[in-house]
N, C-alpha and C positions, 0 to 999 in steps of 0.2 A: 819160481823164476819171476823176476820183475821185468816189466816191459815199459818202454816209453812210447809215446805216440798214441794212436787211436785204436790199434788192433789188440785184441786180447790174445793170450797164448792159445795155441791150438787145442790143448786139453780143456781150457775154460770155454772156448767156443763150442766144442762138442758137448760139454755139459749143459751149456745154455740151450743148444739145439735140442738135446734130448729132453730137457725140462719143458721146452716149448711144445715138442711133439707130444709128450705125456699130457700136458694141459689141454691141447687140442683134442686128443683122444678122450679125455675125461668129459669135455664139452659135448662131443658127438655121442658118447655113451650115456650121457646124463640121465635119460629116462628110459633106458632099455626096458626089459620085461618087468622089472620091479619098479622102475621110475624114480627111485630115490628112497628116502627114508620114511618109514612109518605111514600109518593111515590116520585118518582124522575122523572125528565123529560130528554128527549134526549138532549144531548149536542153536538152542532156542533163544539164548541170551543175545541181545543186540549190543553192538559197540558203537562208539562215536558220540556225537553231540545229540542230546535229546531233541526230537523233532526233525532232525536232518534225515532226508531220504537215504536209504541204503544205496541206491543207484537207480538206473533206468534200464528197463528191458522193454523192447518194442518189437514189432514185426515188420518185415519188409518182404516184398515179392521178388523172387529171382526166376527168370525165364526158364532156367534148366532145373532148379531144385525146388521150386514152389515157395511156400511161405517159410521164412527163416526168422530166427531170433537175432536181434541186434542190440548193441549197447546204445547209450544216449546219443552217440555221434553217428550212428548208422553202420558201425563196423560189425561184421558177422561174428557171432559167438559160436563156439565149437564145444563138443563133448569128446571125451577120450575113452576108448573102449577098455583101457586098463584101469580106469577108475571104477568105483562101484556106486550104485544108487540106493541100495537097501541093504546095509546102511550106507549113507553117503561117505565116501572116502576119496581123497585126492592122492594120486600117485605121481603127479607131475610136479617135481620140485627142482631146486637148484638150476642146472643148465637148461633143463626142460622148460622150467617156468620163465626163463629168459626168452626163449623162442615162442613159447605159448603162455603169455602173461595171464594169470588168473583174473577173472572179473571180480574184483573185491567189493564188499559192502562198505560204503563210506560212512554210514550213520546208524542210528538206532531206530529210526522210523521204518515204515514199510517201504518196499521198493516202489518206484513209479512204474506202473505197468500200462502198456499200450498194446492190447490184443493178446495178453497173456493172462491165464487164470491164476489169480493170487494164491489159490490153494496149492499150486504146484511149486511155488517159489519159497525158498528157504536159504539157509547158509550152512556151510561146513567150516569147521575150524581147521586151518592149515597147520602144518608142523611149526611154522614160525609164529603162530598165535593170531594171524590175521584171519578175517572171515571172508570166505568166497561165496558168491551167489550160486545157488543150485536151482535146477529146473527138473522137477520130478526126481529129485535126489541127485541128479548128475551135475557135478561141478562144471562151471562154464569158464571158457578161456577165449582170448583173442589169439590171432596168429600174426606174429610180427611182420611177415612179408605182405600182409593185407594192408596196404598203405592208404587206401581211400575207401569211403563208405561203399558198400556193395561188393567189394572184392570177396572172392571165395576161394582163394588160392590154397587154403588149408583143407578143402574138401577131399577126403579120401587119402590123405597123406599116410603113407605106410600101412594103409588098410585099417588104421586104428583111430583116425581123427575124422569127425564128421560135423558139418554144420548142424546146429540144433533146430528142431522144429518147435512150435509153440507148446507141444505136449511133452517135450523133452526127448523125443525120438530122434533117430538119425535121419537127416535129410538124404533123400535119394532122388535121382532124376525123375521128373514127372512123366516123361514119355516112355518109361519102362527101360530106358537104356542102362547100361552098366555105369556105375560111378567111376570117375577117373581115380587112379591110385598113384598119384605122384609119390616119389620117394626122395630120400636124401634130406628132408627137412623135418622129419618127424622124430618122435621119441616113443 
């Protein structure tokens, strides 16, 4: 059936609505228990321009969580319990990586480190071929809703995402309290 004007036929609208619903469901499910496709291996090879730093890892103090790892702009970096550290493997891909962007290595030199032991820093090759910084083997990520340096909105999301400490461990409240476990934004 051909229509004129701006409205689509009812069948087409339902098809578009169903397609939109499926796309939204795929986005929400993006990094469920398996988190996407494949695992990755640690990469000793460096990519990028010779001499260019891989990136910056620094430390910052949070009144609730203690000393945390941040990127060069002061944004909190997180680790994902569904990843592995020995061997390093990332399981946050596709829609998950949109919400939790990986901290990628930019160059072939060593990372600029401030308060981090260089022996703990490496990279893992992601399924798309990019190289993600790791700390004690754990791939590092940002959390998109953390909009300013020092935000820790990703701490405890779905009980699987935690701010990273300088040793690569999970950050936990320093006063022995239970970590918050927000939901709805994790994978």
